[in-house]
N, C-alpha and C positions, 0 to 999 in steps of 0.2 A: 694307548694305554701305558706304554713304557715311560713316556715323558711324564705323565701324571704320577706314576709310581716313583720315579726318581725325585720329582719335586717333593713328594710326601716323605721319602727317606731323608732327603736333605733337611727338611724342616722339623720332622718329628723324631728321627732316629739319630742322625749325625750328632746333635748336641748331647746325646746321652751316652755315646760310645765310650768316651774316656772313663766315665764313672763305672760302666759295666766292666771295662777292662781292669780297672783298679780293684773292683770288688770281686772279679773272677766269676761273674754270674750275670747272665741276661735273663730278666724275668720272662718266663715262657709266654705270658700273655702279650708281651711286646711283639713277639714273632707272629703269633696267631692272629693278632689284630690286623697286621699287614696282610697276611694270607687271606683272611676272610674279606677284607675291604676290597682287595683287587682280584679276588677269585683265583688265586694262584694254586690252591690245593687241588682243584679239579681239572687242571690244565691237561693232564694225561689220562683222564677218565672219560670213557665214551658217554655221549649224551643220554643213551638209553639206560645208563647206570646212574644218572643224575649229575654227570660232570659237565664241565665247560671246556671241551677239548680245543686246543690251539695248535697251530702248526709249529714244528720244531724251530723254524727260523724266528718265530716270535718268542718261543720259550727260551732260546739262547740269548735273545735280547733282554728278556726279563732277568736272566742270570747275570748279564752284564751290568744291569742297573744295581742289583743287589751287591755284586762284587765291588762296585765303585764306592759303596758306603760302608758295608760291614760284612765280611765273609761269613760269620756265623748265621746270617739270614739265609744262606744256602740250605740250611736245614729244612726250610719250607719246601725247597725243590725235591729234597730227598723224600719228604712225605707225599708230595704230589706223585713221585715215581712209585712209591709203595702203593698208593691208592690205585694207580694204573695197573700195577701187577695184580692186586687183589681183584680188580674188576675183571681181569682175564681168567682167574683161576677159581674164585670163590663161588659157591652156590648161593642161592638167594638168602638163606639164613646167615651164612658167613658174611656175605656182603652187608647185610643190614646191621650185624653186630660189630664187624671189624673194618670194612672198607668205607662204607658211606660216611660214618662219623669223621674219618680222616678227610675225605673229599669236601665235607661241609665245614671243616675246621673245628669239630667238636672233640676230636681225639688225636693223639700223637703216637707215632711208632718209630722204630728204628730197626735197621737190619743188623743182626748179630751173626756175622760170618767169620771174621778173623779169629785165629787161634794162636796161642803163645808160640808154639814151635814151628808152625807152618805159614803164618800170616794169612794172606788171602789165596793161598794155593788150595782151592777147594777139592782138588783131586786127592789131597792128603787129609781131608776132614776127619777128625777123630771123635767128635761129639756123637754119642749114641742115644737114640730114642728107642728104648726097649719096649716092645709091645707087652701090655698087661691087660688084666680084666677090665680095668677102669680107663684105659686109653694108652698112654705112653709115659715112660719114666726117662727123663733126660739126665745124662751124666756127661760132664765135660766142662771146658772152660772157653769163654770167648773174651777177646781183649781188644783194646782201642775202640770201644763202642761209644760213640758220642751221645751224651745226655741220657744214658741208659737209666740213670737214677730219677729221671723226670718224665718218662714216657708212660702212656697207658698200657702198652704192651710191646714186647719184643717180637721180632720175626727171626726165629733161630733156625739155622741150617744144621741138620743132624741126619745120621743114617740109622735105619732100623737094624741093620746088621753091619759088621765091620767092612764087608765088601759090597754092600748094597748101594744103590743110587741115593743121593741125599734128597731129603724132603724139607719143607718149611713148616714150622710150628709156631703158633701164636702163644706167647707165654707172658703171664702177669709178672712183672719184676718183684712184686711183693709176695708171690706164692711161696709156700713152704718148699724148701730145697733149692731156692734160687737166692743167691747172695750177690748184691751189687756193691762194688767198691770203687771209689774214685782213685785214679792213678796218680793224680798230682798235677801241678801247673805245667803248661806247655809253652813252647816258644811263641806261638801265635794262637789266635782264637781263645784267648784267656777267658772269655765268657762262656765257653763250651766245656762241659765236664767229660773228659775221657775216662771211661770206666772199664773195669774187668768184671765179668759176670761168671760166677761159678754155679753149675748145676749139679746137685747131689741127690739124684733120685727124684727130681722135680716132676710132679704129676701133671700131664697135659691131657685134657679131655679129647675124646676122639674127634669131636667137631672142630677142634682147633688145629688139626692137621690141614694146612691150607693148600698144599699142592706140591708138585715136584720141583726140585731145584732147577731142572732143565727149563721150566717155564719162566724162571726168573732171569735166565741168561740174556734174552733180548733186551730186557729193561736195564740190566746192569751195563750192557754194551752202550746203550744210549745215554746212560748216566755220565759217561765220559765227556759228552758234549756239554753237560751242565758244568762240569769242572772247568772245561775250556772257556765257557761263557763267563764264569766267575773270575777266571784268570784274566780274560780280556778286559773286564770291567776294572780290575785292579790296575792293569797296565795303563788303561785309558785315563784313570784318575791320576796316576803318578805322572803321566805325560803332561796333563793340564796343570798340575801343581808346579812342575818344572818350568813350563812355559810362563806361568804367572810370575814365579820367582825371578827368572832370568830377564823378564821384561821390566820388572820394578827395581832390580838391584843394579847399581852402577859400580863398575870397576875400571880404573885407569881412564876415567873421564867419559865413559860411554856405557850404555846398558850392557849387561852380560850377554844378552842375546845378539849383540853386534860383534862379539868376539868370535873369530874364525873357528877356534877349537870347540867353543860352545855350540856354534851353529852346526858343526859337523855331528856332534853328539845328539843334538835335538833332531836333526834330520834322520839319523839312524833310528832313534826312538820312534819317530813318526812313521817311517817306512815299516818298521816292525809291527806297530799297532794296526796300520791300515791293511797290510797283507794278511795279518792274523784275522782281522775282521772279515775280509773277503773269503778266506779259505774256510773259516768257521761257518759262514753263511752257506758256502758251497756244500760242506759236509751235511749241514742240517737239511738243506734242500734235497739231498739224495735220500735222506731218511723220509722226508715228506713224500717223496716219489715212490715210497714203498720198497726201496732197495736195501740190501743187507748193509752195504757201505762200511764194512768193518775196517778196510784200509783207510778210508777217508776219516772215520771217527778216530782211529788211533793216531793218524797223522795230525789231525786237529788238536788232539789232546797233548801230544808231545810238543808240537810247534808253538801253540799258543801259551802253554804253561812255561816253556823255556823262555819265550820272549818276554813274558811277564816278569820273570826273575831278572832278566837283563835290563828291562826298562826301569823297574823299580830301583835296581842297583844304580843305574845311571842317574835317575832322579835324585837319589840320595847324594851322589857325588856332586851333582850340579848345585844342590842346595847347601852344600858345605855343613857348617855347624848346625844350622837350622834343620837340615835333613837328618842329622844324627840324634837330635833330641827326641826322647820318648814322648814328649808332649806334641811332637809334630806328626802329622798324619802319614807322611811318606815312609817313616821308619816302620810303622805298623804294616803298611802295604807291602814293604819288602819282606817282612816276616810272614805275612799271609801268602805271598807269592811262592815261597818255598814249599808250603804245604801242598799246593796244587801240583807240584812235580812228583809228589809222593802218593797221594790218594788216588783211588780209582785205577790202581795198577801203576807202579812206579814207571817213570819214563823209560828206564832201561828195559823193562819187560815189554813195553809197547814197541820199542825199537826192534826187539827180537821178533815180535809179531809182524811188524811191517816188513822186515827182511824176509821172513818166511812167505808172506803172501806175495811179495814181489817175485820171489824165486819161483813159487808155484805158478804164477801167471806166465813167467818167462818160459818155464818148461811146457806148459800147456800150449803156448804160442808156437814153440818149436815142434811139438808133436803134430800140429796142423800143417 
């Protein structure tokens, strides 16, 4: 399936990317047509809920194909993740209204978690969902929410009391008391609209309280594999562009790829991509085996997104002026690679998590 997906992306999506980047807008239907055609939106939804579940080793391969062509198509994976979360927590009515339409490609959602002062530190969440006779009234601000101006509903994290555990609420972005504002152009993903969302007493019906934040955590953890898969696709594409360029370009009487310094750099890029692919498959297989795999997931996220930044930078260097042109694909891949080091928990945060888990394991081993 991944091969057919990549072929379709090459023929139907790749030729349109430059126009979307210039316009700063990807037509939503372009994404959802791909999602529906290849059954991507139900990949994390159980069959008994109407999904088409696939193993994580296949899901990360799908992410790699999307990352090779255009990173904004990763929004499909986010919605597949949301459908999987709703399949876990929603009652039958909620699933019919909110979850199933996503899994079938008939509706679009996005997680609204980040806040201006605390980022994705959900322990410091400030948005309040005050209980009232008609349901809940949301007050607070969410920021850096992708495509919040184009979705059918937001999934908003908020607390019912300042010290209470967060819950998740489905909110119509057009509802009274909800204001969505575009934040402006970004370095990469220019076809995605990053938005700020303000809630000023926005009323949410009781049936749109979807579940506890703690139920979302396992899904958010696995989402880091999606980011790693998108990054691996980015690095793989950059490597192939560099290989093609250095094979066709001659300097000092011979192809560039016969130059010793160039060969050393190409070898380093290839080693990075292949080891990243092997480790990402390893981490995904641990998830498929039903393991918690938090150490492997964080390691994959950091290692693969860092190597993608290194490989795309090296590809830009090898391709010289052609690599620096904004009309060349490798320049965009380098900008997209940087994003993967930031989203789903910045790599510095994951390094802290890795160190803590390694230390805990060492102490546990010593106690035995």
